[in-house]
C-alpha positions in Angstrom: -38.7 -135.8 19.4 -42.3 -134.4 19.6 -43.4 -131.0 18.2 -46.8 -129.5 18.8 -48.9 -127.0 16.8 -52.3 -125.6 17.5 -54.8 -123.3 15.8 -58.1 -123.3 14.2 -59.7 -123.8 10.8 -63.0 -122.1 9.8 -65.4 -123.0 7.0 -67.9 -120.3 5.9 -71.1 -120.8 4.0 -71.3 -117.5 2.0 -74.3 -116.3 0.0 -73.1 -114.3 -3.1 -76.7 -113.3 -3.8 -77.3 -111.9 -0.2 -73.6 -110.9 0.2 -73.4 -112.3 3.7 -72.1 -115.3 5.7 -74.9 -117.7 6.4 -73.1 -120.0 8.8 -69.5 -120.6 10.2 -68.1 -124.0 11.1 -65.1 -123.7 13.5 -62.6 -126.4 14.3 -59.8 -126.4 16.8 -56.5 -128.0 15.6 -54.0 -129.7 17.9 -51.3 -131.3 15.9 -48.3 -133.4 17.0 -45.2 -134.5 15.1 -43.4 -137.6 16.3 -39.9 -138.0 14.9 -38.1 -141.2 15.7 -36.7 -144.4 14.1 -39.7 -146.4 15.3 -42.1 -144.0 13.5 -40.4 -144.9 10.2 -41.7 -148.4 10.5 -44.9 -147.9 12.4 -46.1 -144.7 10.7 -47.1 -146.3 7.3 -49.2 -148.9 9.1 -51.0 -146.3 11.3 -51.6 -144.1 8.3 -53.6 -146.8 6.6 -55.9 -147.1 9.7 -56.9 -143.5 10.2 -57.1 -140.2 8.3 -56.0 -138.5 11.5 -52.6 -140.0 11.1 -50.0 -139.3 8.4 -46.6 -140.7 7.6 -44.0 -138.5 6.0 -40.2 -138.0 5.8 -40.6 -134.2 6.2 -42.7 -131.8 8.2 -45.4 -131.4 5.5 -48.7 -133.2 6.1 -52.2 -133.1 4.8 -53.7 -135.0 7.7 -54.9 -131.8 9.4 -56.9 -130.6 6.4 -58.2 -134.1 5.6 -59.4 -134.6 9.1 -61.1 -131.2 9.3 -62.7 -131.6 5.9 -64.1 -135.0 6.8 -65.6 -133.5 10.0 -67.0 -130.5 8.1 -68.7 -132.8 5.6 -70.4 -134.7 8.4 -71.4 -131.6 10.3 -72.7 -129.9 7.2 -74.8 -132.9 6.2 -76.3 -133.0 9.8 -76.9 -129.3 9.8 -78.7 -129.3 6.5 -80.9 -132.2 7.7 -82.1 -130.0 10.6 -82.1 -126.5 9.1 -84.6 -126.3 6.2 -83.9 -122.6 5.6 -80.2 -123.2 5.1 -81.0 -126.2 3.0 -83.1 -124.1 0.7 -79.9 -122.0 -0.2 -78.4 -125.2 -1.7 -81.4 -126.1 -3.8 -81.6 -124.4 -7.2 -84.9 -123.0 -8.2 -86.3 -123.5 -11.7 -84.1 -121.6 -14.2 -85.4 -118.2 -15.4 -86.8 -117.8 -18.9 -85.4 -114.8 -20.8 -87.1 -113.0 -23.6 -84.5 -111.3 -25.9 -86.4 -108.6 -27.8 -85.2 -107.6 -31.3 -84.4 -104.0 -32.3 -86.9 -102.7 -34.8 -88.2 -99.6 -36.6 -84.9 -98.5 -38.0 -83.8 -97.5 -41.5 -82.3 -100.2 -43.8 -78.8 -98.8 -43.5 -78.6 -99.7 -39.8 -80.9 -102.8 -39.9 -78.0 -105.1 -40.8 -75.9 -103.8 -37.8 -78.8 -104.2 -35.4 -79.6 -107.7 -36.7 -75.9 -108.5 -36.0 -76.1 -107.2 -32.5 -79.2 -109.3 -31.8 -77.7 -112.5 -33.3 -74.5 -112.1 -31.3 -76.4 -111.4 -28.1 -78.5 -114.5 -28.7 -75.6 -116.8 -29.5 -73.7 -115.5 -26.4 -76.6 -116.2 -24.1 -77.2 -119.6 -25.6 -73.5 -120.5 -25.2 -73.9 -119.7 -21.5 -76.9 -122.0 -21.2 -79.4 -119.2 -20.6 -83.0 -120.4 -21.4 -84.4 -118.1 -24.1 -87.9 -117.8 -25.4 -87.9 -119.3 -28.9 -87.4 -116.6 -31.6 -90.3 -117.9 -33.6 -92.6 -116.9 -30.7 -91.1 -113.5 -30.5 -91.4 -113.0 -34.2 -95.2 -113.5 -33.9 -95.6 -110.4 -31.7 -92.6 -108.3 -32.8 -94.8 -105.9 -34.8 -96.7 -105.1 -31.6 -93.6 -104.1 -29.8 -93.2 -100.3 -29.6 -90.5 -97.9 -28.6 -91.0 -94.3 -27.4 -87.9 -92.1 -27.8 -85.7 -95.2 -28.1 -87.2 -96.7 -24.9 -89.3 -99.8 -24.8 -92.8 -98.8 -23.8 -94.6 -100.0 -20.7 -97.5 -101.3 -22.8 -95.1 -103.4 -24.9 -93.4 -104.8 -21.7 -96.9 -105.9 -20.4 -97.8 -107.4 -23.7 -94.5 -109.4 -23.9 -95.0 -110.7 -20.3 -98.6 -111.8 -21.0 -97.9 -113.3 -24.5 -94.6 -115.1 -23.8 -94.7 -115.6 -20.0 -90.9 -115.0 -19.5 -89.4 -114.3 -16.0 -86.9 -111.8 -17.3 -86.7 -109.4 -20.3 -83.5 -108.5 -22.2 -83.8 -105.5 -24.5 -81.8 -102.7 -26.1 -82.5 -99.1 -25.0 -81.4 -95.6 -25.7 -80.0 -96.3 -29.1 -77.9 -93.5 -30.7 -76.7 -93.7 -34.3 -73.7 -91.4 -34.9 -72.3 -90.1 -38.1 -69.0 -88.1 -38.2 -68.6 -85.4 -40.9 -65.1 -86.4 -41.8 -65.6 -90.0 -42.9 -67.1 -91.7 -45.9 -69.0 -94.3 -43.8 -72.8 -94.1 -43.7 -72.6 -94.9 -39.9 -69.6 -94.4 -37.7 -70.7 -95.3 -34.2 -73.7 -96.8 -32.4 -74.3 -96.3 -28.7 -76.9 -98.3 -26.8 -77.7 -99.9 -23.4 -78.4 -103.6 -22.8 -81.0 -103.9 -20.1 -82.2 -106.9 -18.1 -85.6 -106.5 -16.3 -87.1 -108.8 -13.7 -90.7 -109.0 -14.8 -91.9 -110.2 -11.4 -90.6 -107.1 -9.6 -90.1 -104.6 -12.4 -86.6 -103.9 -11.3 -83.7 -103.3 -13.8 -81.0 -105.9 -13.1 -78.7 -104.8 -15.9 -78.0 -101.5 -17.5 -74.9 -102.1 -19.6 -73.7 -99.1 -21.7 -72.3 -100.3 -25.0 -70.4 -98.4 -27.8 -69.8 -100.1 -31.1 -67.5 -98.4 -33.6 -68.3 -99.6 -37.2 -64.6 -99.6 -38.2 -63.3 -101.1 -34.9 -60.7 -103.7 -35.5 -62.5 -106.1 -33.2 -65.5 -108.0 -34.5 -69.0 -107.2 -33.3 -69.1 -110.7 -31.7 -66.1 -109.9 -29.5 -67.5 -106.5 -28.6 -70.9 -108.0 -27.5 -69.3 -110.9 -25.5 -67.1 -108.5 -23.6 -70.0 -106.1 -22.9 -72.1 -108.8 -21.1 -69.2 -110.9 -19.7 -69.3 -109.5 -16.1 -73.1 -109.6 -15.8 -73.3 -113.2 -17.1 -70.5 -114.2 -14.6 -72.7 -112.8 -11.8 -75.6 -115.0 -13.0 -73.3 -118.1 -13.0 -71.9 -117.3 -9.6 -75.3 -116.8 -8.1 -76.6 -120.1 -9.5 -79.1 -118.4 -11.8 -77.6 -120.3 -14.8 
């Protein structure tokens, strides 16, 4: 008995960064099943000779996918050999260098919290293999970094770019320290934004709103990691890190 099946399999090269399909590889499939006593003896021998053939005691087979994948691999290699623009999409550029700027000019009662935010951001980024400017270099210029109404000044951004030569800048903006009247805590809540700026274009890539409750049952480390989780995942998916 012979059964036939036909269809197609498509492979798409998709750019997450550009949010579009770069190229589609299409393959027609014409599959036949031979069911007989002879196939029980001949099938295993033929299977060892070609990926296009499979031997099985049921209707399930991986020969269609294996054959198509092998052809796709050959076609992709040939395409990349002749298409330099598409090839460039597969070649990673030099990793970005990030400058993580500390929070400064705040009273001693909140300094410990801000230091904790900075340390947890730093450790989270390092865990994800992001290349950070050494803290020792940042410490040398940190007294020249200024904020105006809780926003990093343009002059400070220029100075950081010229002194440290990073590609991207991570900093904390719009800090609000909140004290409730009905608690005994010196600080109850801190709201701020984590921003990522591309220093080559001046565009803001991240603007993550964060809210940290001092008496939250979760640790600050957990709060910070969840705050930047989605944006770091986008960097990983795009090949940035």
